[in-house]
Backbone as CSV, one residue per row, in Angstrom:
resi,resn,N_x,N_y,N_z,CA_x,CA_y,CA_z,C_x,C_y,C_z
1,MET,171.568,265.108,-5.168,171.770,266.476,-4.593,173.598,266.667,-4.687
2,ARG,174.085,265.485,-4.566,175.551,265.730,-4.668,176.175,266.278,-5.800
3,GLU,175.454,265.858,-7.079,175.909,266.139,-8.378,175.432,267.527,-8.605
4,ALA,174.267,268.049,-7.985,173.857,269.269,-8.358,174.796,270.326,-7.564
5,LYS,175.409,269.749,-6.607,176.249,270.732,-5.815,177.782,270.674,-6.368
6,GLY,177.783,269.785,-7.643,179.248,269.794,-8.165,180.460,268.994,-7.406
7,LEU,179.759,268.177,-6.677,180.661,267.230,-5.876,180.868,265.912,-6.505
8,SER,182.057,265.575,-6.089,182.478,263.899,-6.531,182.043,263.236,-5.385
9,GLN,181.977,261.880,-5.560,181.573,261.045,-4.306,182.813,261.309,-3.328
10,GLU,183.880,261.213,-3.949,185.227,261.264,-2.956,185.178,262.685,-2.216
11,LYS,184.912,263.730,-2.760,184.775,265.067,-2.058,183.666,265.075,-0.964
12,LEU,182.636,264.586,-1.346,181.563,264.581,-0.424,181.949,263.621,0.963
13,ALA,182.623,262.407,0.739,183.083,261.477,1.654,184.114,262.363,2.565
14,ARG,184.912,262.962,1.865,185.826,263.803,2.775,185.158,264.879,3.615
15,LEU,184.203,265.661,2.969,183.615,266.770,3.673,182.611,266.222,4.863
16,ALA,182.152,264.939,4.661,181.245,264.338,5.551,181.888,263.458,6.565
17,ASP,183.190,263.330,6.314,184.041,262.436,7.064,183.629,261.143,7.372
18,VAL,183.258,260.460,6.271,182.716,259.154,6.228,183.640,258.465,4.957
19,ALA,183.477,257.101,4.860,184.450,256.528,3.801,183.735,256.713,2.487
20,ASN,184.720,256.712,1.506,184.184,256.928,0.261,183.255,255.774,-0.350
21,ASN,183.597,254.577,0.188,182.720,253.243,-0.115,181.390,253.508,0.505
22,THR,181.305,254.169,1.552,179.977,254.528,2.343,179.112,255.150,1.187
23,ILE,179.599,256.316,0.835,179.015,257.020,-0.170,178.444,256.268,-1.503
24,ILE,179.289,255.674,-1.976,179.074,254.736,-3.248,177.879,253.784,-2.982
25,LYS,178.032,253.001,-1.649,177.002,252.012,-1.421,175.579,252.650,-1.159
26,ILE,175.590,253.828,-0.532,174.308,254.455,-0.166,173.808,255.025,-1.787
27,GLU,174.410,255.456,-2.380,173.939,255.929,-3.801,173.564,254.926,-4.636
28,ALA,174.328,253.740,-4.585,173.972,252.772,-5.502,172.653,251.723,-4.881
29,GLY,172.347,252.071,-3.560,171.222,251.231,-3.035,171.642,250.338,-2.398
30,LYS,172.941,249.882,-2.108,173.457,248.766,-1.581,173.280,248.782,-0.130
31,ASN,173.497,250.066,0.490,173.267,250.300,2.028,172.029,251.000,1.966
32,GLN,170.768,250.308,2.368,169.333,251.136,2.440,169.213,251.822,4.003
33,ASN,170.066,251.229,4.837,169.807,251.600,6.179,171.205,252.251,6.868
34,PRO,171.861,253.262,6.186,172.895,254.035,7.034,172.347,254.608,8.213
35,THR,173.193,254.739,9.217,173.035,255.300,10.441,172.601,256.672,10.550
36,LEU,171.916,256.924,11.477,171.639,258.310,11.515,172.540,259.261,11.548
37,ASP,173.950,258.875,12.257,175.034,259.655,12.265,175.488,259.791,10.868
38,THR,175.444,258.937,10.146,176.190,259.103,8.832,175.227,260.042,8.001
39,LEU,174.002,259.871,7.962,173.080,260.834,7.436,173.039,262.232,7.841
40,LYS,173.424,262.443,9.133,173.561,263.807,9.706,174.871,264.320,9.109
41,LYS,175.979,263.590,9.080,177.329,264.207,8.283,177.056,264.466,6.791
42,ILE,176.341,263.624,6.177,176.136,263.735,4.722,175.277,264.875,4.469
43,ALA,174.291,265.031,5.326,173.343,266.229,5.074,174.098,267.581,5.517
44,LYS,174.867,267.473,6.427,175.632,268.711,6.927,176.811,268.922,5.729
45,ALA,177.381,268.143,4.968,178.399,268.331,4.070,177.610,268.996,3.034
46,LEU,176.461,268.603,2.771,175.582,269.088,1.520,174.962,270.313,1.805
47,GLU,174.781,270.791,2.927,174.165,272.009,3.614,172.458,271.594,3.450
48,ILE,172.247,270.766,3.617,170.818,270.611,3.476,170.280,269.702,4.921
49,SER,168.970,269.491,4.878,168.652,268.963,6.126,168.605,267.185,5.985
50,VAL,168.329,266.708,7.078,168.509,265.055,6.893,167.132,264.844,6.173
51,ASP,166.167,265.520,6.613,164.789,265.193,5.865,164.926,265.484,4.352
52,ASP,165.585,266.576,3.908,165.603,266.500,2.323,166.691,265.682,1.811
53,LEU,167.514,265.026,2.534,168.257,264.012,2.175,167.699,262.746,1.837
54,ILE,166.677,262.526,2.713,165.976,261.073,2.675,164.654,261.113,1.829
55,LYS,164.326,262.581,1.137,163.083,262.307,0.243,163.397,261.725,-1.062
């Protein structure tokens, strides 16, 4: 979804106010249990629901 919106990992991290490393780990599957707060921030930055994010 990030790529579909034309965002780099770094840009998404800034928009979501999370560490760039957090985005990298989530996308690589190395962080399979991000906090709900992190998911909410990422979903808000992508302008989607948390449900859409975790599908």
